ROTORZA-650900 format. One line per 3 residues: number of its first residue (from 1); their letters; for each residue x, y, z of N, C-alpha, C. Coordinates in steps of 0.1 Angstrom, whole numbers, always signed. Atoms other than C-alpha are relative to their C-alpha. Example, Ala and Ser with C-alpha at 12.3 -4.5 7.8 and 13.67 -1.06 7.14 Angstrom:
<nodes>
1) as) +9,-12,+0,+123,-45,+78,+9,+12,+0 ~ -9,-11,+0,+137,-11,+71,-8,+11,+8;
</nodes>
This chain:
<nodes>
1) mad) -2,-15,+6,+1004,+212,+397,-1,-1,-15 ~ -1,-1,+14,+1013,+203,+362,-11,-7,-7 ~ +13,+7,+6,+979,+183,+356,-10,+10,-4;
4) dke) +13,-9,+6,+958,+213,+354,+2,+6,-13 ~ -4,-4,+12,+953,+222,+320,-12,+10,-4 ~ +13,-9,+0,+927,+251,+323,+0,+7,-15;
7) igp) -2,-8,+10,+941,+268,+291,+9,-9,-9 ~ -8,+10,+9,+955,+242,+265,+7,+9,-14 ~ -6,-8,+11,+975,+249,+231,-11,+5,-10;
10) nts) +10,-5,+10,+941,+252,+212,-12,+7,+6 ~ +9,-6,-9,+923,+271,+237,+0,+17,-7 ~ +1,-15,+4,+911,+307,+223,-2,+10,+13;
13) ies) +3,-10,-9,+913,+337,+244,-13,+6,+0 ~ +13,-10,+1,+880,+347,+232,-10,-12,+3 ~ +13,+13,-4,+862,+317,+249,-12,+7,+7;
16) gnk) +11,-7,-5,+827,+322,+261,-13,-3,-7 ~ +12,+2,+5,+791,+322,+252,+0,+11,-14 ~ +2,-8,+13,+792,+335,+215,-10,+1,-7;
19) dsa) +13,+1,+8,+759,+326,+203,-10,+10,+7 ~ +10,-8,-6,+741,+349,+227,-5,+10,-5 ~ +3,-11,+8,+740,+379,+206,-7,-2,-12;
22) pev) +7,+4,+13,+730,+363,+173,-14,-4,+2 ~ +14,+5,-3,+700,+347,+189,-8,+11,+3 ~ +7,-8,-2,+688,+377,+203,-5,+11,-10;
25) lse) +2,-8,+10,+693,+398,+173,-11,-6,-9 ~ +11,+9,+7,+672,+369,+155,-13,+5,+2 ~ +12,-4,-6,+643,+376,+178,-4,+13,-3;
28) lvh) +2,-13,+2,+646,+413,+172,-9,+3,-13 ~ +2,-1,+15,+642,+407,+134,-14,-4,-3 ~ +11,+9,+5,+615,+385,+133,-13,+4,+10;
31) kvd) +11,-5,-5,+592,+401,+158,-3,+16,-4 ~ +4,-13,+3,+574,+433,+146,-9,+5,+11 ~ +9,-5,-11,+545,+438,+172,+10,+2,+12;
34) ite) -6,+1,-11,+566,+450,+200,-5,+9,+11 ~ +10,-7,-11,+547,+459,+232,+11,+4,+10 ~ -9,-8,-10,+561,+478,+263,+9,-13,+7;
37) nka) -7,+9,-7,+567,+443,+279,+12,-8,-9 ~ -11,+6,+11,+587,+430,+247,+12,+8,+1 ~ -11,-11,+0,+607,+460,+249,+9,-4,+13;
40) mtd) -9,+3,-11,+616,+452,+285,+6,-14,+2 ~ -8,+14,+1,+624,+416,+277,+11,+3,-11 ~ -11,-3,+8,+647,+428,+249,+9,+8,+8;
43) asd) -10,-8,-8,+663,+453,+272,+8,-11,+9 ~ -7,+11,-10,+668,+424,+297,+7,-8,-6 ~ -8,+8,+7,+683,+404,+269,+14,+8,-2;
46) tvh) -13,-10,+1,+708,+433,+262,+8,+1,+10 ~ -7,-1,-13,+716,+435,+297,+8,-12,+2 ~ -8,+14,+0,+725,+398,+295,+11,+0,-8;
49) ies) -11,+4,+10,+747,+399,+266,+11,+11,+5 ~ -9,-10,-7,+765,+431,+283,+7,-8,+11 ~ -5,+8,-11,+767,+410,+314,+11,-11,-4;
52) tgs) -5,+12,+2,+781,+380,+297,+12,+4,-9 ~ -12,-7,+7,+807,+402,+276,+10,+1,+9 ~ -10,-6,-12,+819,+417,+309,+5,-12,+8;
55) snf) -5,+11,-5,+821,+382,+323,+12,-6,-6 ~ -13,+5,+7,+842,+370,+295,+10,+9,-2 ~ -10,-9,-3,+864,+400,+298,+8,-4,+11;
58) rsn) -8,+1,-13,+871,+394,+334,+4,-14,-1 ~ -5,+13,+0,+875,+356,+327,+11,-1,-8 ~ -13,-1,+8,+902,+365,+300,+10,+7,+7;
61) mlq) -13,-8,-7,+921,+389,+323,+3,-9,+9 ~ -7,+9,-10,+923,+364,+349,+5,-11,-4 ~ -9,+10,+7,+936,+339,+325,+13,+6,-2;
64) hvk) -13,-8,+3,+961,+364,+313,+7,+2,+13 ~ -6,-3,-13,+970,+372,+350,+6,-13,+4 ~ -4,+14,-1,+972,+333,+355,+13,-3,-4;
67) lws) -12,+2,+7,+995,+330,+328,+11,+6,+3 ~ -13,-6,+0,+1020,+356,+334,+4,-1,+17 ~ -6,+2,-14,+1020,+349,+372,+7,-13,+0;
70) avi) -7,+12,+0,+1030,+313,+365,+13,+1,-7 ~ -13,-3,+7,+1055,+326,+341,+10,+6,+9 ~ -9,-6,-10,+1070,+348,+368,+5,-10,+9;
73) vwy) -4,+12,-9,+1069,+318,+392,+12,-9,-7 ~ -11,+7,+8,+1088,+297,+366,+10,+6,-4 ~ -15,-10,+4,+1115,+322,+356,+7,+0,+16;
76) gln) -6,-3,-11,+1121,+328,+394,+4,-13,+6 ~ -3,+14,-5,+1121,+290,+405,+15,-3,-9 ~ -13,+4,+8,+1147,+284,+376,+11,+9,+3;
79) vth) -10,-8,-2,+1169,+313,+380,+6,-3,+15 ~ -5,+3,-13,+1170,+307,+418,+8,-12,+1 ~ -6,+13,+0,+1178,+271,+412,+14,+3,-4;
82) imt) -14,+0,+6,+1209,+279,+389,+8,+9,+7 ~ -8,-8,-9,+1221,+307,+413,+3,-7,+11 ~ +0,+4,-12,+1217,+288,+442,+12,-12,-2;
85) sks) -7,+11,+5,+1235,+256,+425,+15,+5,-1 ~ -15,-6,+0,+1263,+277,+415,+8,+4,+11 ~ -6,-3,-12,+1268,+294,+447,+7,-10,+7;
88) fln) -6,+13,-8,+1271,+258,+464,+14,-5,-5 ~ -11,+4,+7,+1294,+247,+438,+13,+9,+1 ~ -11,-7,-2,+1316,+276,+443,+7,-1,+12;
91) alp) -5,+3,-13,+1320,+268,+479,+4,-15,+1 ~ -2,+14,+1,+1320,+230,+476,-2,-7,-15 ~ +3,+6,+13,+1328,+217,+441,-1,-15,+0;
94) lpw) +7,+14,+1,+1310,+184,+442,-12,-2,-5 ~ +11,+3,+11,+1288,+182,+411,-7,-12,+0 ~ +8,+13,+1,+1280,+148,+411,-8,-3,+14;
97) tvc) +7,+1,-13,+1269,+149,+449,-15,+9,-2 ~ +12,-9,+2,+1246,+177,+440,-11,-4,-10 ~ +7,+7,+8,+1232,+158,+409,-9,-12,+7;
100) sfe) +8,+11,-9,+1224,+128,+430,-9,+4,+9 ~ +9,-4,-11,+1207,+148,+458,-13,+6,-7 ~ +12,-5,+10,+1184,+166,+430,-6,-10,-5;
103) flv) +5,+14,+4,+1174,+131,+417,-6,-6,+12 ~ +5,+7,-14,+1169,+117,+452,-12,+6,+5 ~ +9,-7,-4,+1146,+145,+461,-14,-4,-6;
106) gwl) +12,+4,+8,+1121,+133,+434,-8,-11,+10 ~ +8,+11,-11,+1114,+102,+460,-10,+6,+6 ~ +9,-7,-9,+1100,+127,+483,-12,+4,-7;
109) fag) +13,-2,+9,+1076,+141,+457,-8,-11,-3 ~ +6,+10,+7,+1068,+109,+444,-10,-8,+12 ~ +9,+5,-13,+1056,+97,+480,-10,+7,+3;
112) vfw) +11,-8,-2,+1035,+128,+484,-10,+0,-9 ~ +7,-3,+11,+1019,+130,+448,-5,-12,+1 ~ +6,+11,+3,+1014,+94,+445,-6,-7,+12;
115) gtg) +2,+7,-12,+1011,+83,+482,-15,+6,+5 ~ +12,-5,-1,+982,+108,+486,-10,+1,-9 ~ +9,-1,+11,+965,+104,+455,-2,+12,-9;
118) frk) -1,-15,+6,+971,+139,+443,+3,-3,-17 ~ -4,+5,+13,+984,+121,+412,-4,-14,-1 ~ +1,+15,+2,+976,+88,+397,+11,-7,-2;
121) mpr) -12,+8,+2,+1003,+62,+401,+2,-7,-13 ~ -2,+7,+13,+1016,+49,+367,+2,-15,+3 ~ +0,+14,-1,+1011,+13,+362,+5,-8,-12;
124) fpn) -4,+6,+10,+1028,-11,+340,-1,-16,+0 ~ +5,+14,+0,+1018,-46,+327,+11,-11,+3 ~ -10,+11,-5,+1053,-62,+334,+13,+9,+0;
127) vrs) -11,-3,-2,+1086,-53,+347,+9,+3,-14 ~ -7,+0,+11,+1101,-58,+312,+0,+15,-8 ~ +3,-12,+6,+1081,-29,+297,+6,+14,+7;
130) fis) -4,-11,-8,+1090,-5,+325,+17,+3,-2 ~ -16,+0,-1,+1129,-14,+323,+3,+3,-14 ~ -4,-3,+15,+1130,-12,+282,-1,+15,-3;
133) ifi) +2,-14,+4,+1117,+24,+284,+6,+9,+10 ~ -5,-9,-7,+1129,+40,+314,+12,+0,+6 ~ -13,+1,-2,+1163,+26,+320,+10,+9,-8;
136) plg) -6,-8,+8,+1175,+43,+290,-3,+17,+2 ~ +5,-15,-5,+1155,+76,+299,+10,+4,+10 ~ -7,-3,-12,+1170,+76,+332,+14,+1,-1;
139) lvt) -15,+0,+5,+1206,+69,+319,+3,+14,-8 ~ -1,-12,+6,+1205,+99,+295,-3,+11,+6 ~ +2,-10,-9,+1191,+121,+320,+10,+3,+10;
142) vfl) -12,-1,-10,+1218,+114,+345,+10,+8,-7 ~ -12,-6,+7,+1246,+125,+318,-4,+14,-4 ~ +2,-14,+6,+1226,+154,+305,-1,+11,+10;
145) hcg) +3,-11,-10,+1217,+171,+338,+15,+0,+9 ~ -12,+0,-4,+1253,+162,+353,+11,+5,-9 ~ -9,-5,+9,+1271,+173,+321,-2,+16,+3;
148) tii) +4,-13,-3,+1252,+208,+328,+8,+3,+15 ~ -6,-5,-15,+1262,+209,+365,+15,-1,-1 ~ -15,+0,+0,+1298,+200,+359,+4,+11,-8;
151) sma) -5,-11,+9,+1300,+226,+332,+1,+12,+8 ~ +3,-13,-10,+1287,+253,+356,+9,+1,+12 ~ -6,+2,-12,+1307,+240,+384,+15,+5,-6;
154) lgs) -15,-3,+3,+1341,+244,+362,+1,+14,-7 ~ -1,-12,+5,+1330,+276,+342,-11,+10,+5 ~ +11,-12,-4,+1305,+307,+343,-13,-6,-4;
157) vsf) +14,+4,+3,+1267,+302,+341,-3,+5,-13 ~ +3,-6,+13,+1265,+324,+313,+5,-8,-12 ~ -6,+6,+10,+1291,+305,+292,-8,-12,-1;
160) ttv) +6,+12,+2,+1274,+272,+301,-14,+0,-6 ~ +15,-2,+7,+1238,+287,+291,+1,+3,-15 ~ -3,-3,+15,+1253,+298,+258,+1,-13,-8;
163) iks) -1,+14,+9,+1265,+263,+250,-13,-8,+0 ~ +9,+8,-2,+1235,+248,+262,-12,+4,-10 ~ +9,-3,+9,+1215,+268,+238,+2,-7,-15;
166) aep) -3,+6,+11,+1232,+250,+210,-6,-17,-2 ~ +5,+12,+1,+1212,+217,+218,-8,-6,-12 ~ +9,+3,+14,+1189,+221,+186,+11,-6,-9;
169) vat) -9,+5,+11,+1221,+213,+166,+3,-15,+2 ~ -1,+16,-5,+1225,+180,+185,-13,-6,-4 ~ +14,+6,+4,+1187,+173,+180,-1,-3,-15;
172) avl) +1,-2,+17,+1188,+181,+141,+9,-11,-3 ~ -5,+11,+9,+1216,+160,+134,-1,-15,+6 ~ +4,+13,-3,+1207,+129,+155,-12,-3,-4;
175) sil) +15,+3,+6,+1172,+131,+142,+3,-6,-14 ~ -4,+6,+14,+1188,+125,+107,+7,-13,+3 ~ -9,+11,+1,+1213,+100,+117,-10,-11,+6;
178) ilk) +8,+13,-6,+1187,+78,+138,-12,-2,-6 ~ +11,-1,+6,+1155,+89,+128,-5,+1,-15 ~ +0,-5,+15,+1160,+97,+92,-12,+10,-1;
181) dyl) +10,-13,+0,+1137,+129,+102,+6,+11,-5 ~ -6,-11,+7,+1144,+157,+78,-10,+11,+3 ~ +9,-11,-3,+1130,+190,+90,+0,+12,-13;
184) niy) +1,-15,+10,+1121,+224,+69,+12,+6,-1 ~ -11,-9,+2,+1148,+244,+55,+2,+11,+8 ~ +0,-14,-10,+1139,+274,+79,+7,-5,+12;
187) vyl) -6,+9,-13,+1149,+248,+109,+16,+1,-4 ~ -15,+2,+1,+1185,+240,+95,+4,+16,-3 ~ -8,-14,-1,+1190,+278,+85,+2,+7,+15;
190) sli) -1,-6,-15,+1182,+288,+121,+13,-6,+9 ~ -11,+5,-7,+1212,+266,+132,+11,+9,-3 ~ -12,-10,+3,+1236,+290,+116,+3,+9,+8;
193) piv) -4,-9,-10,+1234,+317,+140,+1,-7,+12 ~ +1,+7,-13,+1232,+292,+169,+17,-4,+0 ~ -12,+5,+2,+1265,+277,+157,+11,+12,+1;
196) agv) -7,-13,+0,+1280,+312,+150,+1,+6,+14 ~ +0,-8,-12,+1270,+327,+183,+7,-11,+10 ~ -7,+7,-11,+1284,+297,+204,+15,+0,-5;
199) ais) -19,-1,+5,+1319,+299,+182,+3,+13,+5 ~ -3,-12,-4,+1319,+337,+189,+2,+1,+17 ~ -1,+1,-15,+1312,+333,+225,+10,-7,+8;
202) san) -11,+9,-5,+1336,+305,+232,+12,+6,-3 ~ -13,-7,+3,+1363,+325,+214,+3,+12,+9 ~ -2,-11,-7,+1357,+355,+235,-2,-2,+16;
205) els) +1,+3,-17,+1351,+338,+271,+12,+2,+5 ~ -14,-4,-9,+1377,+355,+294,+4,-12,+9 ~ -3,+10,-8,+1372,+325,+317,-2,-13,-6;
208) fnt) +4,+13,+6,+1371,+298,+291,+7,-13,+6 ~ -4,+13,-7,+1374,+262,+305,-3,-11,-11 ~ -1,+9,+12,+1381,+234,+280,-12,-14,+6;
211) wsf) +8,+10,-8,+1362,+209,+305,-15,+4,-3 ~ +14,-8,+0,+1332,+232,+309,-8,+0,-13 ~ +4,+2,+14,+1329,+234,+271,-5,-13,-4;
214) fca) +4,+12,+3,+1328,+198,+264,-8,-8,+10 ~ +12,+3,-10,+1306,+190,+295,-12,+6,-5 ~ +13,-8,+3,+1280,+214,+282,-5,-7,-13;
217) las) +0,+6,+12,+1285,+199,+247,-7,-14,+3 ~ +4,+15,-4,+1281,+163,+261,-17,+0,+5 ~ +16,-2,-6,+1248,+175,+279,-9,+3,-11;
220) nvf) +9,-2,+13,+1235,+186,+245,-5,-12,-6 ~ +1,+13,+5,+1239,+154,+231,-8,-9,+5 ~ +9,+10,-8,+1224,+133,+258,-14,+6,+1;
223) eaf) +13,-4,+0,+1193,+157,+258,-5,-2,-14 ~ +5,+3,+13,+1190,+152,+219,-2,-16,+3 ~ +3,+16,-2,+1192,+116,+227,-13,-4,+8;
226) rai) +12,+1,-11,+1164,+117,+256,-12,+6,-10 ~ +11,-6,+8,+1142,+139,+230,-3,-13,-11 ~ +1,+9,+9,+1147,+112,+203,-7,-12,+5;
229) ivk) +6,+11,-6,+1139,+83,+227,-14,+2,+4 ~ +15,-4,-4,+1106,+100,+239,-8,+2,-13 ~ +8,+0,+10,+1096,+107,+204,-3,-13,-5;
232) kid) +3,+13,+4,+1098,+70,+194,-10,-8,+10 ~ +10,+9,-8,+1075,+59,+223,-12,+6,+2 ~ +13,-5,-2,+1039,+62,+223,-7,-5,+13;
235) fed) +5,+1,-13,+1029,+68,+259,-12,-3,+3 ~ +12,+0,-1,+995,+68,+251,-6,-16,-4 ~ +4,+13,+2,+995,+31,+242,+1,-7,+13;
238) eti) +4,+7,-11,+981,+11,+271,+7,-11,+2 ~ -8,+12,-3,+1001,-19,+265,+14,+2,+6 ~ -15,-4,-5,+1032,+1,+276,-3,+3,+15;
241) gtn) +2,-4,-14,+1016,+14,+307,-12,+10,+0 ~ +11,-7,-3,+986,+34,+322,+5,+13,+10 ~ -2,-12,-6,+986,+70,+337,+14,+5,-2;
244) ltp) -12,-6,+3,+1016,+79,+320,-3,+16,-7 ~ +1,-14,+2,+1012,+117,+321,+13,+6,-2 ~ -13,-7,+3,+1039,+142,+311,+8,+1,+14;
247) tni) -5,-2,-14,+1044,+148,+350,+6,-13,+4 ~ -4,+14,-5,+1045,+110,+358,+13,-6,-8 ~ -12,+3,+8,+1070,+104,+329,+13,+6,+5;
250) yml) -12,-8,-7,+1092,+131,+343,+4,-6,+14 ~ -4,+7,-14,+1089,+116,+377,+8,-13,-3 ~ -4,+14,+0,+1097,+81,+368,+14,+1,-5;
253) ftl) -11,+0,+4,+1128,+89,+347,+8,+7,+12 ~ -8,-6,-12,+1139,+111,+377,+4,-8,+11 ~ -4,+9,-11,+1137,+84,+401,+10,-10,-3;
256) vas) -9,+11,+7,+1155,+59,+376,+13,+5,+2 ~ -14,-10,+1,+1182,+87,+373,+7,-1,+13 ~ -7,+1,-13,+1187,+87,+411,+6,-12,+5;
259) cic) -8,+12,-4,+1194,+51,+412,+11,-5,-7 ~ -12,+2,+7,+1219,+53,+385,+12,+11,+5 ~ -10,-12,-4,+1235,+87,+397,+6,-2,+13;
262) lpi) -3,+2,-17,+1238,+78,+435,+13,-8,+1 ~ -14,+8,-3,+1266,+49,+431,+10,+5,-8 ~ -11,-8,+5,+1284,+71,+406,+7,+11,+8;
265) slg) -5,-11,-9,+1287,+100,+430,+6,-8,+12 ~ -6,+6,-10,+1294,+77,+458,+15,-7,-3 ~ -14,+6,+4,+1324,+61,+437,+10,+12,-4;
268) iea) -9,-10,+5,+1337,+95,+425,+2,+10,+10 ~ +0,-12,-10,+1330,+120,+453,+1,-3,+14 ~ +0,+6,-15,+1322,+102,+485,+13,-1,+7;
271) pyw) -10,+3,-10,+1358,+93,+495,+7,+16,+3 ~ -7,-15,-1,+1366,+132,+492,-11,+10,+6 ~ +11,-10,-6,+1334,+147,+510,+7,+7,+13;
274) ket) -3,-6,-12,+1351,+150,+545,+12,+9,-3 ~ -11,-9,+4,+1384,+165,+529,-6,+13,-7 ~ +4,-9,+6,+1365,+188,+507,-7,+9,+10;
277) wlk) +7,-10,-8,+1343,+202,+532,+8,+7,+12 ~ -10,-7,-8,+1372,+208,+557,+8,+10,-4 ~ -12,-9,+7,+1394,+225,+534,-9,+11,-7;
280) sta) +9,-12,+6,+1363,+247,+518,-4,+9,+10 ~ +7,-8,-10,+1348,+257,+550,+9,+6,+13 ~ -9,+0,-10,+1381,+260,+571,-3,+17,+4;
283) emt) -1,-13,-4,+1377,+298,+572,-17,+6,+1 ~ +15,-4,-1,+1338,+300,+574,-5,+1,+13 ~ +8,+0,-13,+1318,+311,+602,-11,-11,-2;
286) tyn) +11,+8,-1,+1292,+288,+616,-13,+4,-8 ~ +10,-6,+11,+1265,+309,+598,+2,-3,-14 ~ -4,+0,+13,+1282,+307,+566,+0,-16,-4;
289) kgi) +2,+13,+3,+1285,+270,+569,-14,-5,+0 ~ +15,+4,+1,+1248,+266,+577,-7,+7,-14 ~ +3,-6,+11,+1243,+288,+546,+1,-11,-13;
292) vif) -5,+7,+11,+1263,+265,+524,-11,-15,+2 ~ +9,+12,-3,+1241,+233,+540,-13,+4,-6 ~ +12,-4,+6,+1210,+253,+531,+0,+1,-15;
295) qfi) +0,-2,+14,+1218,+260,+495,+3,-14,-4 ~ -1,+14,+4,+1226,+222,+492,-13,-6,+0 ~ +12,+5,-2,+1193,+213,+504,-10,+7,-11;
298) acg) +9,-8,+10,+1175,+241,+482,+2,-3,-15 ~ -4,+5,+15,+1193,+228,+452,-10,-12,-4 ~ +8,+12,+3,+1174,+195,+454,-16,+2,-3;
301) fly) +16,-3,+2,+1138,+209,+460,-1,+8,-13 ~ +1,-10,+11,+1143,+239,+434,+1,-8,-12 ~ -1,+8,+16,+1154,+214,+405,-13,-6,+0;
304) yvy) +12,+9,+6,+1123,+191,+409,-11,+9,-2 ~ +16,-10,+0,+1097,+221,+415,+1,+8,-12 ~ -1,-8,+13,+1109,+241,+386,-3,-8,-11;
307) ndf) +4,+6,+13,+1108,+213,+361,-15,-4,-1 ~ +15,+4,+1,+1073,+202,+374,-7,+13,-5 ~ +8,-12,+4,+1062,+239,+371,+0,+3,-15;
310) afy) -4,-1,+16,+1076,+239,+335,-12,-6,-6 ~ +10,+10,+6,+1050,+210,+328,-14,+11,+1 ~ +10,-12,-2,+1024,+235,+343,-3,+13,-10;
313) clg) -1,-13,+11,+1032,+267,+323,-5,-6,-12 ~ +4,+4,+15,+1030,+244,+292,-13,-3,-4 ~ +13,+2,+1,+997,+236,+300,-8,+13,-1;
316) lmn) +5,-13,-1,+988,+272,+301,+0,+8,-15 ~ -4,-7,+12,+1002,+280,+266,+1,-9,-9 ~ -3,+7,+14,+1007,+269,+230,+16,-2,-1;
319) qvt) -12,+1,+3,+1041,+256,+219,+9,+9,-2 ~ -8,-11,+5,+1052,+287,+202,+1,+8,+12 ~ -3,-12,-13,+1047,+311,+234,+9,-9,+9;
322) ysv) -10,+7,-14,+1064,+283,+257,+15,+2,-9 ~ -13,-2,+4,+1093,+282,+232,+7,+15,+0 ~ -5,-14,+0,+1096,+320,+230,+4,+2,+15;
325) lnt) -4,-3,-16,+1094,+323,+269,+12,-7,+5 ~ -14,+7,-3,+1120,+297,+272,+12,+6,-2 ~ -11,-9,+4,+1143,+316,+252,+3,+12,+9;
328) mkr) -1,-12,-5,+1136,+347,+270,+6,-5,+16 ~ -3,+6,-14,+1142,+326,+303,+17,-1,+0 ~ -14,+2,-1,+1178,+319,+291,+8,+13,+1;
331) ivv) -3,-12,-1,+1183,+355,+287,+0,+7,+14 ~ +1,-2,-11,+1172,+362,+320,+10,-6,+10 ~ -11,+7,-9,+1196,+336,+336,+14,+5,-2;
334) iiv) -12,-8,+4,+1224,+351,+316,+4,+13,+8 ~ +0,-13,-7,+1218,+386,+328,+1,+0,+16 ~ +1,+1,-16,+1211,+375,+365,+12,-5,+3;
337) sii) -10,+6,-4,+1242,+354,+367,+12,+10,-2 ~ -9,-9,+3,+1264,+382,+352,+0,+11,+12 ~ +0,-11,-12,+1251,+406,+379,+6,-6,+13;
340) ifq) -3,+5,-15,+1255,+383,+409,+15,-6,+1 ~ -14,+6,-2,+1288,+365,+401,+12,+9,-7 ~ -12,-7,+6,+1305,+394,+383,+7,-5,-10;
343) nev) -10,+5,+10,+1320,+375,+355,+0,+7,-12 ~ -3,-11,+11,+1335,+395,+327,-2,-5,-12 ~ +3,+7,+14,+1322,+393,+292,+2,+14,-7;
346) nvl) -3,-10,+10,+1336,+416,+264,-12,+3,-11 ~ +7,-3,+9,+1317,+431,+236,-4,-11,-10 ~ +3,+11,+8,+1321,+403,+212,-5,-11,+7;
349) gyv) +7,+11,-8,+1310,+379,+241,-12,+2,+0 ~ +14,-4,+0,+1278,+397,+242,-7,-2,-13 ~ +5,+3,+15,+1275,+395,+204,-2,-16,-1;
352) gis) +1,+15,+1,+1281,+357,+205,-12,-6,+9 ~ +12,+3,-7,+1255,+354,+233,-14,+3,-6 ~ +14,-6,+7,+1228,+375,+216,-1,-10,-13;
355) tai) +2,+6,+16,+1234,+357,+181,-3,-15,+5 ~ +3,+13,-1,+1231,+324,+198,-14,-4,+6 ~ +13,-1,-5,+1200,+331,+217,-9,+2,-9;
358) igg) +10,-3,+10,+1184,+347,+189,-2,-12,-11 ~ -1,+11,+8,+1193,+316,+168,-9,-13,+6 ~ +8,+8,-6,+1176,+294,+194,-14,+2,+0;
361) lly) +13,-6,+2,+1146,+314,+193,-6,-3,-14 ~ +2,+3,+12,+1144,+311,+155,-2,-15,-2 ~ +1,+16,+1,+1150,+273,+157,-13,-5,+6;
364) sla) +13,+5,-5,+1119,+270,+180,-12,+5,-9 ~ +10,-6,+6,+1097,+292,+159,-1,-8,-15 ~ +0,+7,+12,+1108,+274,+128,-5,-15,+0;
367) kqg) +4,+16,-4,+1103,+237,+143,-15,+0,+3 ~ +17,+0,-2,+1067,+248,+152,-6,+3,-12 ~ +8,-7,+14,+1059,+260,+115,-6,+11,+1;
370) ics) +5,-13,+0,+1056,+295,+123,+1,+6,-13 ~ -4,-6,+16,+1070,+303,+88,-11,-5,-9 ~ +12,+6,+9,+1042,+283,+71,-13,+2,+8;
373) rpr) +15,-3,-7,+1013,+296,+95,-7,+11,-9 ~ +8,-10,+7,+986,+314,+78,+0,+13,+9 ~ -2,-13,-9,+990,+353,+90,-12,+2,+9;
376) kqe) +12,-1,-9,+954,+353,+105,-3,-11,+9 ~ +3,+10,-12,+957,+322,+125,-1,+5,+15 ~ +0,-5,-11,+944,+328,+157,+9,-8,+12;
379) val) -11,+7,-9,+972,+319,+185,-6,+4,+16 ~ +5,-3,-13,+960,+313,+221,+10,+8,+10 ~ -7,-9,-9,+972,+338,+245,+12,+7,-4;
382) e) -12,-8,+3,+998,+357,+226,-4,+14,+0;
</nodes>
């Protein structure tokens, strides 16, 4: 899915045979004796140009339709996963179990993709190379994802989403401390509305939960660590391994994360599975119990599919477009969660949410260098 890259970051929407028209015009300028047959030939060339232009127009339209269809599916999968996860956690508060299952489903997809040859299996020269890279990645993946799920289990989806929008702050700070990587002034200025928005939203969260807040913050820190680890590794270096495509890299640290998360969840929650199930489903009908089980299974599949589909969408657009759409996705998640779960948000809460989300958008644009781009630079599919 994510390996298809029909439209990359540097692809222009004005693709096609742009040299047809100049060639025909050159012939018309240099030919003086135009006979009837020549006129017919020129007319044929003109029809060819118009046909080519029409073909390019249809091709561009199909590309736009493909892009926006992919975005709609991406949004739908992400929103459905979050709402399904929250609904299950409301019924059965077992966040570590949910996380473990979501990671374990990755093995099923690995068997399908690698077993059928749909994607080439990654290869490593030695075990040490694999361990040194993917154990740290798997470890931080466990805690960043579980931090998000636990935060969502203890608090509202909208609140967790707002706190998660502050991840750029952790990334900026850790990049300075670990990589000595200093960004431009616009990036740091964009952090101000993020911090202000999170502060306002937290202060006015009617169902504020301290553990939910700190778990979301911890998730941000681990996500920043993962970004830094990935940045320091040259996955194109064949001495590290081969077939290390973005989707394969995601697959690998998901599989490693499952091996780390499973024993943790077994130690923390497995002793309480039966008790939690009996207590939470005591007044449920058989049908409702089936719904809860279905939600649990759906969480696992939706988590992997929407993340994998995000890579596919990234291949259809440039980084700036992706950053903007990712910010808009947060807004959709917040709106849908407020509608479905009916969590109350006051006016200042909405102000904080809006400020943090806008700050996240400004950060993404500033980090992509949008402030220093030439005004007339062509941007693909925007």
